[in-house]
Residue, then its C-alpha position, 0 to 999 in steps of 0.5 A: m787371026r789377027g788383031e789385038s788378044t785378051k793377054e789370056v793364056w789358055v789351056y784345053i782341058e782334055q776330058e774323057d767320060k767326064v774324067i781330066h786327063p792329068v796333062s791338062f793340070e801340068l798345061l796349067g801350071r805352065a800356064r800360070i808362068l806364061a801368064e805372069d810374064l804376060e800380065g795376063k790371066v790363065a784359062g782353062v777351055l772346057l768342052g763336053y756335055e754336063v761337065l759343068d762339075l769338072t770346073s772345080e778341078v780346073f779352077a784348083y789347078g790354077a785357072d782363073k776363069v773356065y770357057l764352058v761349051s756343054h752341048k749333047a753334040l761333044s758328049y765324045y770327042r768328033h773331030r769336027a764338033y770340037a774343033k768347030a766349038l773350041s775355034e768359035v770360042a776362040k774367035q770370040y774371046k781372043p786368047e794370046i796363047l793356046l795350049l793342048p796336049a800332044t796326046p792322040h786326042g789333042r794332036d788331032l784336034a790342034g790341027g783342025v784349030a789352027t786351020l779354022l783359026e788361020t793361025g801357026l801351030t807348034a807340035d810336040v813342044t817340050e819347053l815354054s817361055i816368053d821373050k822378054t823383049t817382043k813378048k811372044l811365045l818361044m816354043t821349043r821342040p826336038a827336031y831332026g830326030g831328037n838331033i837339035m832343038a828347035t826354037i819356034i815363034c809365030p809373030e803375026h798371028l794369033p792365037q799363038m798355039a802348041t801341043v805340049r808332050p805329057r809329062i815335060f812340066p809338073i803338076p802344080e800344087k792343088v788348092e782345094g776350094k778356089i774359085g773362078e769365073i765360069i763363061e758358058v759359051k754357046v756353040e751350034l753345032s748339029e749332027e748333020e755337020i759333024g758326019v760322024e757317029r760312034i757306034g761302039f768302042i772295042p778298047k786295046e787289051k792292053t795298053v803301056k801307060i809308060d808316060l804315066a808310070e812312077v817306075i820304069v825299067a829302061g834298057g838300050k842296046g846293051i841289053g843284047g836282044k829281046e832275051g835281056f828285055s824278057k828280064l826287064f820285064e820280070l823286074a818291072k812287074l816286081l817293082n809295079g813298073e813299066v819297061g821303057a827302051s831306047r830308039l836303038a832298042v826298038e829300031a832292032g826289033w827287040i821291043s815295040y815302040e809303045h815302050q821307047v822313051g826320050q826325045t823320039g819316044k814318050t817323055v816320062r817323069p818316073 
């Protein structure tokens, strides 16, 4: 999009089964800093069905207002439905910045929304700031396998969009009882145009949530092999933690990629 914006910094509030992903709170905290530099406001964008009760949490973690789209077609995540809803709200209210989490959900959604809005998108960002002169968003992310850090701008199109890695920014202090403005937005959606229906869900038997772990026992190539990681798993179990690994250890086949931490793996904050 081109033209004037509202100087608002938006955060897409990722929720599943009416539970908000913690990364949304992290982004609200960073959005507050960006909004202060722009002399603007922070807004959360909440999509779903019968999720009005979640707005209190969004306000408690820093939002000044919440754009709420409630529709039965948004009961669970489907790309076409969510991309249309989010892009329609953005077209109507014209944010300056739109931040989404770099989760599987957020990454899938962000590309479609950027296409519909005809704007740029910087993926897997690890630092966000406002240029003091131009007032444009500076989006920094690792490039070339993590060997350099690149800072990207989107000077001609709005909103300036980025997906942000979880656990990069701290969760701000929760302010119970904080209230704000709720703007309910109507979006026309139909099952025919969505074209996808979920008929069942089979979860993984075990998922490594290393990005949310409070305790991580990590090893690299110096561990020497799979046997070394077996000992780390024993220690992690005793500490109620997870096992992390370097890229070299993963590439050697000693442990699976879901344990990889760092610029080329998961960002952690134990």
